[in-house]
C-alpha positions in Angstrom: 0.1 -0.1 0.1 1.1 3.4 -0.7 1.2 6.5 1.6 -2.2 8.1 2.4 -3.2 10.8 0.3 -2.8 14.4 1.9 -5.6 17.2 1.9 -5.2 19.9 -0.7 -4.3 23.2 0.0 -7.7 25.6 -0.5 -5.5 28.3 -2.1 -2.9 26.6 -4.7 -4.7 22.8 -4.8 -1.2 21.0 -3.9 -1.6 18.2 -1.2 0.8 19.4 1.7 -1.5 18.5 4.5 0.3 21.4 6.4 -1.9 24.1 8.4 0.2 26.6 6.7 1.2 25.5 3.1 4.8 25.7 2.2 3.7 26.3 -1.3 1.7 29.3 -1.4 1.8 30.2 2.5 -2.2 30.2 2.9 -3.0 29.3 6.2 -5.8 26.9 6.4 -8.7 28.5 8.2 -11.5 26.1 7.4 -12.8 28.4 4.2 -13.8 26.6 1.2 -15.4 27.1 -2.1 -18.9 28.3 -0.9 -17.1 31.1 1.5 -14.3 31.7 -1.2 -15.1 35.8 -0.9 -15.7 35.9 2.7 -12.9 37.7 4.7 -13.1 36.7 8.3 -10.3 38.4 9.6 -8.5 35.0 10.8 -5.1 33.9 10.6 -4.9 34.9 6.8 -5.7 38.6 7.8 -8.1 40.4 5.5 -7.3 38.4 2.6 -10.3 36.1 1.0 -9.5 32.5 -0.2 -10.6 34.4 -3.7 -7.9 36.9 -3.6 -5.2 34.7 -2.2 -5.8 32.2 -5.1 -5.7 35.1 -7.5 -2.3 36.2 -5.9 -0.9 32.7 -6.1 -1.9 32.8 -9.8 0.1 36.1 -10.1 3.0 35.8 -7.8 3.2 32.5 -6.8 2.3 33.1 -3.2 -1.3 33.8 -1.4 0.1 37.4 -0.9 2.9 39.1 -2.7 4.7 39.8 0.9 5.4 35.7 1.0 7.2 35.4 -2.1 10.6 34.8 -0.5 8.9 32.4 1.9 7.3 29.6 -0.3 8.9 26.8 -2.3 8.0 25.2 -5.5 5.7 21.9 -4.8 7.3 18.3 -5.0 6.2 15.5 -7.6 4.2 13.7 -4.7 2.4 17.0 -3.7 0.9 17.3 -7.4 -3.1 16.9 -7.2 
């Protein structure tokens, strides 16, 4: 049997299984697609999941300030 499949990051979609994703630096706060535009002021500050996804597509991080903290995904993390 192989290793268990890790959950996907709500922002970048890679399977890291981390509370704070090392690929996009989004911190899992329980939001998912139905609440993608909601800003809760939680661990991600004033950033909605929709904005974080857009930032990831542009900057490679959930927010531009995290560009130096992220890393590329490994092959085993791909969806």
